[in-house]
KENU-20149 format. One line per 4 residues: number of its first residue (from 1); for each residue x, y, z of C-alpha. Coordinates in steps of 0.05 Angstrom, whole numbers. Layout:
NUM> X,Y,Z  ... $
//
This chain:
1> -1167,540,111  -1198,493,60  -1139,504,13  -1090,485,68 $
5> -1131,423,85  -1133,402,12  -1059,414,6  -1045,372,68 $
9> -1089,314,43  -1055,317,-25  -986,317,8  -1002,258,52 $
13> -1031,219,-7  -970,232,-49  -924,213,9  -963,149,22 $
17> -961,131,-52  -887,146,-55  -871,103,5  -910,46,-26 $
21> -870,53,-90  -802,52,-55  -758,1,-88  -745,-64,-52 $
25> -672,-85,-42  -677,-134,-99  -706,-81,-146  -653,-30,-126 $
29> -594,-78,-131  -617,-114,-192  -615,-184,-162  -654,-223,-110 $
33> -628,-217,-39  -592,-282,-23  -572,-297,-95  -505,-264,-83 $
37> -469,-228,-27  -479,-153,-31  -416,-110,-29  -414,-62,30 $
41> -417,1,-12  -481,-24,-45  -512,-37,23  -496,35,41 $
45> -524,58,-25  -591,24,-10  -597,54,59  -578,122,30 $
49> -630,114,-25  -685,98,26  -666,156,71  -667,206,13 $
53> -733,178,-12  -773,177,53  -782,229,107  -785,177,163 $
57> -715,150,152  -650,185,169  -580,160,154  -521,182,195 $
61> -447,168,186  -415,155,253  -345,134,235  -295,98,191 $
65> -258,32,195  -183,21,193  -190,6,118  -230,70,109 $
69> -299,40,99  -355,83,126  -397,64,186  -470,83,187 $
73> -532,79,230  -602,90,202  -660,119,243  -728,91,223 $
77> -792,115,255  -854,156,239  -844,221,203  -866,259,265 $
81> -816,221,309  -759,235,260  -775,309,263  -772,304,339 $
85> -711,259,342  -670,303,388  -728,311,437  -739,236,439 $
89> -664,226,452  -662,276,509  -725,250,540  -698,180,540 $
93> -631,201,571  -669,238,625  -699,170,646  -629,146,661 $
97> -607,208,699  -554,224,647  -592,287,628  -640,328,670 $
101> -708,342,642  -775,312,624  -773,236,632  -842,224,602 $
105> -817,182,543  -866,137,507  -825,116,446  -790,49,450 $
109> -719,51,422  -694,-12,388  -623,-18,362  -609,-73,312 $
113> -535,-90,299  -515,-132,239  -452,-169,217  -405,-158,276 $
117> -370,-220,252  -352,-209,179  -362,-280,155  -431,-285,188 $
121> -454,-247,128  -529,-263,121  -549,-210,172  -527,-151,129 $
125> -570,-179,73  -626,-184,123  -617,-112,145  -639,-87,77 $
129> -700,-133,77  -718,-110,148  -711,-37,129  -758,-46,70 $
133> -810,-83,111  -809,-30,165  -821,28,117  -875,-8,77 $
137> -919,-61,109  -899,-49,182  -904,27,186  -957,25,241 $
141> -906,-3,290  -862,58,278  -912,106,310  -886,90,380 $
145> -818,60,363  -752,86,339  -710,33,304  -635,46,299 $
149> -602,0,249  -528,-11,240  -526,-52,175  -454,-73,182 $
153> -412,-64,245  -351,-98,213  -345,-78,140  -271,-96,136 $
157> -283,-168,158  -345,-175,115  -309,-151,53  -251,-198,67 $
161> -300,-255,68  -343,-233,9  -283,-218,-36  -253,-287,-21 $
165> -319,-323,-32  -333,-289,-98  -264,-308,-122  -270,-383,-108 $
169> -344,-401,-112  -371,-446,-166  -428,-426,-213  -478,-449,-193 $
173> -455,-452,-121  -432,-520,-96  -470,-548,-36  -418,-601,-20 $
177> -386,-590,47  -320,-610,15  -321,-554,-36  -267,-501,-33 $
181> -319,-446,-25  -336,-474,44  -265,-470,72  -240,-400,86 $
185> -165,-389,86  -128,-358,145  -146,-311,178  -219,-315,155 $
189> -270,-260,152  -294,-262,224  -249,-208,255  -237,-136,236 $
193> -175,-106,204  -131,-119,264  -163,-188,271  -201,-171,335 $
197> -267,-202,352  -311,-140,355  -365,-179,393  -317,-183,452 $
201> -294,-111,449  -355,-72,473  -330,-61,544  -256,-53,528 $
205> -266,-9,466  -196,-23,438  -219,-19,366  -238,42,325 $
209> -305,11,305  -324,2,378  -298,70,400  -339,106,347 $
213> -401,64,357  -402,76,432  -406,151,421  -472,141,385 $
217> -496,86,432  -484,130,492  -525,185,459  -585,139,454 $
221> -583,84,507  -634,40,472  -686,-3,508  -672,-64,464 $
225> -608,-84,429  -602,-144,383  -537,-171,356  -547,-214,294 $
229> -500,-273,285  -490,-340,252  -470,-406,282  -449,-473,253 $
233> -487,-502,195  -520,-560,233  -551,-515,286  -618,-484,266 $
237> -636,-416,295  -624,-391,365  -661,-333,398  -678,-308,467 $
241> -685,-324,524  -611,-331,537  -576,-388,574  -551,-387,645 $
245> -510,-361,678  -542,-292,682  -502,-239,718  -539,-223,783 $
249> -544,-149,762  -594,-169,708  -665,-153,731  -724,-200,732 $
253> -758,-155,681  -700,-162,632  -702,-237,638  -777,-243,632 $
257> -782,-196,572  -730,-237,535  -778,-295,543  -836,-254,515 $
261> -794,-235,455  -775,-307,444  -848,-329,446  -864,-277,393 $
265> -809,-303,348  -832,-374,359  -901,-355,334  -873,-339,265 $
269> -823,-397,264  -877,-446,284  -922,-422,227  -867,-435,176 $
273> -842,-499,208  -773,-470,218  -729,-502,272  -703,-461,330 $
277> -677,-468,402  -672,-423,463  -640,-421,532  -576,-457,510 $
281> -503,-440,495  -506,-364,497  -504,-337,569  -506,-267,596 $
285> -443,-259,639  -381,-233,604  -393,-158,598  -362,-144,530 $
289> -412,-177,484  -464,-142,440  -518,-172,485  -488,-165,554 $
293> -459,-94,548  -528,-65,529  -560,-108,583  -515,-76,636 $
297> -535,-9,607  -608,-23,620  -629,-53,553  -658,-120,535 $
301> -595,-146,502  -600,-207,458  -561,-250,409  -596,-281,350 $
305> -558,-338,317  -575,-365,248  -544,-429,221  -491,-414,169 $
309> -427,-380,188  -368,-374,140  -377,-445,115  -446,-435,87 $
313> -433,-389,28  -493,-383,-18  -515,-453,0  -490,-516,34 $
317> -517,-585,49  -523,-598,124  -509,-664,157  -585,-675,156 $
321> -585,-672,80  -621,-605,77  -595,-548,34  -584,-485,75 $
325> -584,-423,30  -566,-351,40  -638,-333,21  -664,-375,79 $
329> -614,-346,127  -631,-274,109  -706,-288,113  -699,-318,183 $
333> -660,-258,208  -710,-210,177  -766,-247,212  -736,-240,282 $
337> -717,-168,269  -788,-150,250  -816,-191,307  -772,-153,356 $
341> -799,-86,332  -870,-113,336  -867,-134,409  -830,-70,427 $
345> -886,-30,396  -938,-69,435  -899,-57,500  -870,12,488 $
349> -896,43,552  -875,-16,595  -806,-16,564  -796,57,582 $
353> -822,48,653  -778,-12,668  -718,20,633  -724,79,681 $
357> -727,33,741  -661,-1,721  -622,62,738  -639,59,811 $
361> -572,37,840  -588,44,914  -585,-31,926  -515,-43,899 $
365> -470,-73,952  -408,-33,935  -416,42,937  -346,63,915 $
369> -284,35,883  -218,68,902  -156,58,859  -89,82,885 $
373> -52,130,839  16,97,849  28,104,774  -3,166,741 $
377> 6,136,672  -38,77,690  -89,124,720  -91,165,656 $
381> -101,102,614  -159,79,658  -191,148,655  -190,144,579 $
385> -228,78,583  -280,106,630  -288,167,586  -305,122,527 $
389> -364,96,566  -381,164,596  -372,135,665  -359,188,717 $
393> -300,187,765  -274,232,819  -212,238,862  -200,218,934 $
397> -183,263,991  -132,247,1045  -160,192,1089  -170,117,1096 $
401> -212,72,1052  -236,6,1081  -267,-53,1044  -248,-111,1000 $
405> -174,-102,984  -157,-132,916  -83,-146,929  -97,-191,988 $
409> -166,-216,966  -198,-200,1033  -221,-143,1076  -168,-89,1086 $
413> -154,-15,1082  -110,34,1044  -90,106,1056  -121,152,1004 $
417> -91,216,977  -103,267,922  -100,234,854  -129,167,874 $
421> -187,150,830  -256,141,860  -312,111,819  -380,114,853 $
425> -438,69,836  -491,123,851  -486,147,780  -530,130,719 $
429> -482,75,696  -470,49,766  -491,-22,748  -439,-24,693 $
433> -388,3,742  -407,-54,789  -397,-106,734  -331,-79,710 $
437> -299,-67,778  -329,-120,824  -275,-166,851  -310,-230,832 $
441> -373,-240,791  -423,-289,821  -423,-351,778  -488,-390,782 $
445> -465,-441,729  -396,-463,708  -417,-477,636  -403,-409,605 $
449> -389,-383,535  -328,-340,552  -281,-317,606  -308,-311,676 $
453> -261,-258,706  -243,-189,681  -242,-142,742  -210,-77,720 $
457> -166,-67,783  -132,-134,767  -130,-122,692  -99,-53,699 $
461> -53,-69,758  -81,-24,812  -81,-29,888  -155,-20,901 $
465> -211,-22,951  -284,-40,939  -321,-3,993  -392,-15,1019 $
469> -394,57,1042  -388,121,1001  -316,146,998  -304,221,1004 $
473> -281,250,938  -273,314,899  -292,325,826  -226,350,799 $
477> -153,360,813  -101,403,780  -70,373,718  5,378,710 $
481> 36,393,642  108,371,635  154,420,599  226,399,595 $
485> 281,448,577  346,440,540  408,435,584  471,438,542 $
489> 513,423,603  478,357,617  522,296,617  458,255,611 $
493> 383,257,617  345,206,659  273,183,651  233,132,692 $
497> 211,63,668  147,35,697  91,42,646  73,29,574 $
501> 78,104,561  152,99,578  158,45,525  124,89,474 $
505> 174,144,491  231,95,482  204,73,415  201,146,392 $
509> 273,156,413  297,96,374  258,116,313  293,184,316 $
513> 361,149,321  372,170,393  406,114,432  386,108,505 $
517> 413,61,558  379,28,617  405,10,685  400,-62,708 $
521> 408,-38,780  379,17,823  421,80,829  421,149,859 $
525> 452,212,833  450,286,851  401,273,908  351,230,870 $
529> 339,155,868  321,114,807  294,44,798  317,-12,754 $
533> 301,0,681  308,75,685  328,104,617  394,142,614 $
537> 405,182,550  479,199,547  507,256,507  567,212,491 $
541> 520,162,455  485,216,416  532,265,383  486,297,332 $
545> 485,374,334  411,379,352  411,321,402  384,362,460 $
549> 329,396,420  305,331,389  305,295,456  267,351,491 $
553> 215,353,434  202,278,439  199,280,515  150,337,516 $
557> 106,305,463  103,242,505  97,281,571  158,246,600 $
561> 196,282,655  271,285,642  322,297,696  387,328,671 $
565> 450,308,708  519,338,702  560,275,715  560,200,705 $
569> 589,189,774  532,163,818  522,167,893  502,93,895 $
573> 493,38,844  529,31,777  562,90,744  537,106,674 $
577> 596,72,641  584,7,678  568,-58,641  503,-57,681 $
581> 481,5,643  466,-25,575  452,10,509  385,-2,475 $
585> 396,-9,400  339,-1,351  305,-68,351  283,-101,286 $
589> 222,-142,304  190,-199,264  120,-225,279  97,-293,253 $
593> 29,-299,218  -6,-350,174  -29,-421,181  -21,-449,251 $
597> -22,-379,282  -83,-358,322  -110,-300,281  -134,-267,346 $
601> -67,-277,380  -30,-248,320  -79,-190,315  -68,-170,388 $
605> 7,-163,377  0,-129,309  -49,-79,340  -5,-69,401 $
609> 56,-49,360  20,-6,309  -30,31,352  -1,31,422 $
613> 74,26,419  73,56,349  137,19,334  149,-16,267 $
617> 147,-92,259  156,-137,200  101,-189,190  125,-257,166 $
621> 83,-314,140  91,-386,159  85,-406,85  154,-378,67 $
625> 187,-376,135  239,-428,113  267,-377,63  273,-320,113 $
629> 342,-297,134  331,-288,209  396,-250,218  358,-190,191 $
633> 318,-188,256  333,-179,330  267,-205,357  220,-259,332 $
637> 150,-264,364  110,-328,356  38,-314,377  -11,-362,407 $
641> -24,-419,359  -12,-492,342  51,-503,303  62,-579,300 $
645> 65,-576,223  105,-511,220  157,-518,275  191,-580,248 $
649> 259,-604,272  295,-565,217  256,-501,232  270,-507,306 $
653> 344,-516,291  343,-454,248  310,-413,303  357,-441,356 $
657> 418,-422,316  391,-351,308  377,-345,383  447,-368,399 $
661> 475,-312,356  438,-261,398  365,-263,378  306,-258,425 $
665> 251,-308,412  184,-294,447  134,-351,448  64,-338,475 $
669> 9,-383,502  -3,-447,462  59,-433,420  98,-460,479 $
673> 74,-530,464  121,-532,404  181,-524,450  160,-562,512 $
677> 190,-630,526  235,-627,465  310,-640,464  349,-576,470 $
681> 295,-535,506  287,-524,580  211,-520,580  176,-581,611 $
685> 101,-594,615  64,-608,679  16,-664,670  -56,-646,687 $
689> -86,-692,739  -140,-736,709  -200,-764,745  -208,-840,743 $
693> -270,-878,722  -291,-822,675  -324,-873,629  -375,-888,684 $
697> -402,-818,682  -474,-816,654  -478,-788,584  -522,-730,606 $
701> -469,-708,656  -407,-712,611  -407,-639,589  -415,-612,659 $
705> -363,-660,687  -313,-640,633  -308,-570,661  -268,-598,719 $
709> -210,-599,670  -220,-528,646  -201,-458,666  -247,-409,631 $
713> -211,-343,640  -194,-340,714  -147,-294,753  -87,-322,792 $
717> -36,-285,834  37,-296,815  104,-280,845  150,-234,804 $
721> 226,-229,805  228,-155,788  304,-154,789  301,-186,720 $
725> 295,-139,659  233,-176,636  198,-151,699  227,-81,705 $
729> 173,-31,724  132,-84,761  121,-97,834  136,-166,864 $
733> 66,-193,849  25,-196,785  -47,-219,773  -50,-261,710 $
737> -111,-281,669  -105,-355,656  -144,-379,596  -130,-454,596 $
741> -107,-513,637  -38,-521,606  17,-514,658  93,-518,656 $
745> 144,-534,710  193,-484,736  253,-476,690  311,-516,718 $
749> 358,-488,665  332,-417,659  305,-359,699  235,-361,728 $
753> 216,-288,724  142,-295,742  113,-358,771  58,-388,813 $
757> 80,-408,882  56,-467,923  5,-420,956  -22,-392,890 $
761> -97,-398,885  -155,-376,842  -172,-303,856  -232,-294,810 $
765> -268,-333,756  -280,-406,743  -224,-457,748  -241,-531,747 $
769> -224,-572,809  -175,-615,770  -143,-561,728  -131,-515,787 $
773> -87,-568,821  -34,-559,768  -25,-483,777  16,-481,841 $
777> 91,-486,829  85,-472,755  116,-423,707  84,-358,683 $
781> 141,-320,648  211,-345,641  276,-336,602  319,-392,575 $
785> 387,-365,555  420,-395,494  487,-371,472  484,-295,464 $
789> 408,-295,460  347,-322,496  278,-352,491  223,-318,529 $
793> 166,-364,549  100,-329,563  52,-382,589  -7,-334,595 $
797> -22,-282,542  -1,-214,569  -42,-177,515  -107,-215,518 $
801> -158,-176,476  -115,-115,491  -156,-104,554  -107,-139,603 $
805> -70,-73,607  -21,-91,662  11,-146,621  34,-102,563 $
809> 98,-77,595  123,-149,600  123,-154,524  155,-86,516 $
813> 210,-107,565  222,-171,526  229,-133,461  271,-73,484 $
817> 310,-94,546  333,-165,531  394,-174,487  382,-104,460 $
821> 455,-85,470  477,-140,421  495,-118,351  489,-175,303 $
825> 538,-183,246 $
//
């Protein structure tokens, strides 16, 4: 017994000595933190070194980026807690109701996320400092806390920024704001590979980084989550409590504990004389942030913002004449990170108790959301999103659902049937369900940091009911697998056209050199009726020996139902040889990038074609656009952006000539301003009404009064001419997310495919009293025909952040169904 005791004492002494001798980040890397930017692989090396050196640290790879950089989280706690990691995890999930079991958890779980924006690079440096402090001088706080650290959420963006900075910086670094090292080139390091803002992707999970991170997040459901950021160089440091508006689902405890955390930070900042501010700028409403998403999952979600951003580099002189260094920035972030763990340790039991209370959803107004399964493809896409968040759903039974009806924005009812989705709020993540599906979020303050409307039934294009009573449902329904068979006697094969999945199928056909056609008019044949846009794959257009086998293979892979017909003579509508049944040739698509282009707008389109349509595009750059031979392309897409310098008179003439020869130009969002009100183009601006005597407004009220001119992501109902190919597959109404106050008149010389009528009004989200007056009788999507080609004007972005799912088919239609029968010489 004495020998065992002596051995244990010796082991603990050696372990304590070893932990004290662990190398600091500076010792391991060979340079002082803040004297240079650390490459991502070296950050990983340090976290790996610590985890292999200490028994109370565990490193786990959870994924990989588009550019094949690894994604890691590190678990830091006491040695005993690390040994019992799985028990702690299960006990915590039992508090939420996700797992059954013992809910007596006493360990506070804190998740610290760094560098979601790649050029806000000080936080990854701080992560190494924070790790070292936790495992050395702050070990006592780890007895009742588990700290999960993600040292770099966005390695691709960070490396883009760091590589650029290292190439251009002066030695020593230049603190002048005019120096080259303080001006990032397009597209900057902020976004990920596909130029998405990962801090706005938590709820929509369109990016691989988010998708892989959520799998780990859902396993743990932490009590506190901190997202470390940087803001502009003249702002000091921002920490909790957050600004209004707070979503009404946020509990009083969550709000109050943010204040307690902020007071703890202030204690350290006050001691050092560091400047900071709270309760301004960063609200808790939009659900897809790194602070709001965790908050709606029961955590204390917070954003910490250090002055710096991509401009700061290793050091920059602020407008106040002070020199802001990377060393300072990393130190500040380390301080708030350590302070967060401290106050969590002091309140571990209270954190667990209040966390458990959050998952009581009995007081939620809406008990069920019912979404009609009018389009199984849309239903399948929504189910995939819900699966990413591990949100449960069931299926309706035959009956009637009453409640708020989304399509009419008032109380109504719909008939339910098997296959209709039902999402109940009496599940562990019921509050998140409420936030994502509620028709209209309560807005206590119009001054917000992001969009104010996002309701999934509108975004995904569903007829839906929000019910205050529980809707009857069943847990599962039979899943149909489509298996098409070869029919050598088929004159043609027919496939529907009403979803993005149909467009993916079409892209696959074109890539395999199968030429389909589409019907501009409804038709019926052999006892079946087909809508406009239906694909018709004729044997006469595809004379290869293995045509049938290749077609069937592609259709089965895409789970598209083909109907074989023995004739082209229809019962009603156009016969298959009619001019109204047009061939779809393989479209060669160009996408503009570079200066003037919104990197986010470009990224949405790039990501859409490569990961969703999986159809090739050629990326052009504005720098050399003048040398491009546009006749090599059928479609040119100009994303959201500001092109006053790029789209000169000569460039517009070049583009116009190409359109007249049969090209399709697609201009999106702010790109329309380069065509509006110019000679030779049909697009005309609607002037926004201005309020008089604005100069008499008190200075203190100017910011609040300015929002009257703004639309901060609000939903409006539009009218759709679904007899036009741009709108094939749509119903006669469409809910659009409007992101700004710019409006355009109906096209007098063109086709108004989707538009806001005189009766159009704001359905959800904030729209300023002046800005909203310009929406009625304005354009949404339109076509201006020029020669053999056309210009497609898309006033609102149909792909916004890739989460506005119901807009995506409009872009696919514009690419594949307009002028696609034209073969350019």
